[in-house]
C-alpha positions in Angstrom: 3.0 16.6 -12.9 1.2 18.4 -15.9 3.0 17.8 -19.1 2.5 19.6 -22.6 4.0 17.7 -25.6 4.6 19.8 -28.6 5.0 18.3 -32.1 3.9 15.1 -30.4 5.2 11.6 -31.4 4.5 8.2 -29.7 7.9 8.3 -28.0 7.3 11.7 -26.5 3.7 10.8 -25.4 5.0 7.7 -23.8 7.6 9.6 -21.9 5.1 12.2 -20.8 2.9 9.3 -19.6 5.5 7.9 -17.4 5.8 11.1 -15.4 2.3 10.8 -14.0 -0.3 13.6 -14.2 -2.3 15.1 -17.0 -0.6 14.9 -20.6 -1.8 17.5 -23.2 -0.5 17.5 -26.8 -0.1 20.7 -28.8 -0.7 20.0 -32.5 -0.8 22.3 -35.5 -3.5 20.9 -37.5 -6.8 18.8 -37.2 -5.1 15.9 -38.9 -2.4 15.8 -36.2 -5.2 16.1 -33.5 -6.8 13.0 -34.9 -3.4 11.1 -34.9 -2.9 11.6 -31.2 -6.6 11.2 -30.2 -6.9 8.9 -27.2 -3.1 9.2 -26.4 -3.4 12.5 -24.3 -5.7 13.7 -21.9 -6.2 17.0 -23.6 -5.5 18.0 -27.2 -4.8 21.8 -28.1 -4.9 22.7 -31.7 -2.8 25.9 -32.6 -4.1 27.8 -35.6 -0.5 28.7 -37.0 1.8 27.4 -39.4 4.4 25.3 -37.5 6.9 26.2 -40.2 7.0 29.8 -38.9 9.1 29.5 -35.9 7.9 33.0 -34.3 4.1 32.1 -34.7 4.7 28.5 -33.5 6.9 29.9 -30.5 4.1 32.3 -29.6 1.5 29.4 -29.7 3.8 27.3 -27.4 4.4 30.1 -25.0 0.6 30.6 -24.6 -0.1 26.9 -24.4 2.6 26.3 -21.7 1.0 28.5 -19.0 0.0 26.1 -16.4 2.1 23.1 -17.3 5.1 21.9 -15.3 6.9 20.4 -18.1 7.0 20.7 -21.9 8.6 18.1 -24.2 9.7 18.7 -27.8 11.5 16.4 -30.3 15.0 17.2 -30.8 14.6 18.5 -34.4 15.9 21.7 -35.9 12.5 23.3 -36.0 11.6 22.3 -32.4 15.0 23.5 -31.1 14.3 27.0 -32.9 10.7 27.0 -31.6 11.8 26.0 -28.0 14.3 28.7 -27.9 12.0 31.4 -29.0 9.3 30.3 -26.6 11.8 30.1 -23.7 12.9 33.5 -24.5 9.3 34.9 -24.5 8.7 33.2 -21.1 12.1 34.4 -19.7 13.3 30.8 -18.9 16.5 28.8 -19.4 16.9 26.5 -22.4 18.9 23.5 -22.1 19.8 21.4 -25.5 21.0 17.9 -25.8 19.8 16.6 -22.6 20.4 12.9 -22.1 18.6 12.2 -18.8 16.7 14.1 -16.1 15.9 13.2 -12.4 14.3 15.2 -9.7 15.4 14.9 -6.1 14.6 17.1 -3.1 13.2 20.0 -5.2 16.2 20.0 -7.5 16.3 18.9 -11.0 19.4 17.3 -12.4 19.8 17.1 -16.1 22.7 15.4 -17.9 23.6 16.9 -21.1 26.6 16.9 -23.7 29.2 19.4 -23.6 32.4 19.9 -25.6 31.1 18.9 -28.9 29.4 15.7 -27.4 32.8 14.7 -26.2 31.9 14.8 -22.3 28.5 14.7 -20.2 27.8 17.4 -17.7 25.4 17.3 -14.9 23.4 20.6 -14.6 21.5 21.2 -11.3 18.4 23.5 -11.5 16.5 24.3 -8.3 12.7 24.3 -8.7 12.1 27.3 -10.9 8.4 27.7 -10.2 9.2 30.6 -7.9 11.4 32.3 -10.3 10.7 32.8 -13.9 8.1 30.1 -14.1 10.5 27.3 -15.1 13.3 26.2 -17.4 13.2 24.3 -20.8 15.5 21.6 -22.1 15.8 20.0 -25.5 17.1 16.4 -24.9 19.3 15.1 -27.8 20.2 11.5 -26.7 17.0 9.7 -27.8 14.3 11.0 -30.3 14.7 14.2 -28.0 12.5 16.1 -26.0 12.2 19.7 -24.6 11.3 20.2 -20.9 10.2 23.2 -18.9 11.0 22.3 -15.3 8.7 23.6 -12.6 8.1 21.6 -9.4 10.3 18.7 -9.1 8.8 15.2 -9.2 10.5 12.0 -9.6 10.3 10.4 -12.9 12.4 8.1 -15.1 15.4 9.3 -17.0 14.3 10.6 -20.4 
């Protein structure tokens, strides 16, 4: 599974590495690129200000082409950028995802509902054939955003 980590931190890079396959990091400065050097197979540097959500979302949407999964931290900025990028790509966005698992070509994501009072399981068939994928911004741990393409079995993240 090819994974793109946006706004990378060590938790997201670790989560991506446990899924197998290529891990790429999308960063927004050379300083960030140096910080993740050796922790990703590929480092992509976007020449935009990450504080500008539209510009960052455009960079994420362009970089996401060819990746099965996109992970992002569960920050206010990342949720804004993730939502805009998902809209540009025409894919779903799930937020506050606690865990994900893939079985038989179907991804099951557990997420908070009703103001974090309950947990619901959302099943999404492999979206590679329609719209190119779906995104999710988990909120249980440090947070991650995920674009689901081909289903592959991985740990709950």
